[in-house]
N, C-alpha and C positions, 0 to 999 in steps of 0.2 A: 312231859311237855317241855320243849326247848324254851330258852329265854333269850330275849334280845334287849339290849340296853337302848337301842335307837330304832324306833318303829316309824315307818313312813307310810302314810295313807295316800294312795294314788287313785285318781278317777276324774271323770268329767264333772264340771260344775253341776251341783244338785245331787251328787251321789251320796251325800251324807258324811263326807270326810270330817268336817268340823264337829258335827253332832256326835258321831261315833268316836272320834278322836278324844274328845273331852271325857266321854264315858269310859273309854279304854284306859286313858291315863289315870283316871281316878281309881279304877279297879286295880291297876298295876302299881299305884302310888308313885307315879312318875309325873314329871312336868309335861304340860301340854303347850304346844305352839301351833298357831295358825300362820302359815307363811305370809298370806296376804295381810293379816293384822300386824305382823312384825314389820312389814314393809311400810304400811300406813303409819305406824308409830315412829319409825325412823325418819320418814319423809315429812311427817305432819301434814299429810294429804291423803285423801281416800284413793283407792285404786282407780275409781272413775276419774278423779281429778288428775292423777298421774297420766292416765291414758290420754285425757283431753289436752293436757298442757304439754306433755313431752312425747307422747306416742307409745306404741306397743314395744318397739325395739328398746327404748330406754327402760321401760318397765321390766322386760325380760332380763336385761342386764342386772338391774337391781335385784330381781328375783334370784338369779344365780349367786350373786354376792351375799345376799341374806341367807340363802340356804347354806353356803359354805361357813358363814359365821356361826350359825346355830349348831352345825355339826362340830365345829372346832371348839366352841365355848361351852358345850354341855355334854356331860358324861352319859346321861340317859334322858329320853323324852319320847313322846308320841308327837309326830308332826303331821299336820294336815297340809298337803301341798296344794298349790293352785293347779287348776286343770291343765294348764299349759307347761307347768314346770318340768315334767319328765320329757318334754318334746325337744329338749336340748340334750344330745347324747352325752355330753360331759356331765350334765346334771344326773342323768340316769345312771351313768357309771359311778358317780360319787355316791348316790343314794344306795345302790346295791353293794358298793364296797364299804359302806359305813354301818349298815344295819339290815333290818328286815323290811322289805317292801311288800305292800299288800294292795292289789288293784280291786277296787269296789266297782264291779261291772254291772251296768244296767243298759237296757235297750233304749232306742230313741224315744219311743212312746212314753215310757216311764219317766225318763229325764225331762221331756217336754212338759209332762204333767206336773212334775215336782218344781219346775222352774216358772210355771205360768204366773204365780203370784209374786215372784221376786225379781222380775225383769229389771226394775229400776236400779237395783244394786249390782247388776251384772253388765259391765260396760260393753261386752261383745254382743249382747242380745237386746239391750234396752230399747232400741228403736225398731225392733222387728215384730211383725204380726205372728199369729199362732203358726201358720203354715211356714213362714220364713224361719221361725225358731226351729221347727222340726227339720227343715232342710239344712239349717246351719248345724244342728247337732249331728245329723246324719253325715254331712260332709266332714265335719271336724273329727268325728269318731273314726272315719276311714283314714284320716291324716294322722291321728294321735294313737290309734290302737297298736301300731307296730312298737311304739315306745311303751305304752301302758302294759302290753303283753310281756315286756321284759321284767315285770315285777316277779318277785320270787313266789308269790302266792296270788291267786285270783279267787275272789268270792263273788259268785253270781247267783243271787237270790232276789226275790221281789222285795224283801224287807230285811236287810242285813242287821243283825243284832251283835252286841259286844261279845256274846258267847260264841258266835260264829268266828270271831277273830281270835278269841282266847285259845281255841283249839289249835291254832296255827303256831302259837308262840311257845 
């Protein structure tokens, strides 16, 4: 088994990046970071509030700067990325140049089901009905998958477990 000091979990919102990231970090005895939480802590605002007050472009800039800081300031970690983080090619190049990237891949139906109870915390889907959520996910996956597919590894299962990730490292 190879080892990586910096592990990046990539995937659409609802793919389990944070849940799996915490478990993986514990198993590897590494620090865990959730990029959105790090942004919220530095801005003293929720992601929702940042989107509402400053817009998506501002958030994406913060996201890139925070990603860079985490990479520069930490020797090892497991990092759960926001769903849109890899969609900036500079971010994706930085991620793949700094450690091991893993794409947690799920289809639209599974993602919509996972997100159905958590829409309020998700600024991009909070005001959408069920059909609109499915359409949003489908459209965004078409847009984002060219970036997600640049990950060094892809795990595509109905219910990814930490052990599925451990075999890649």
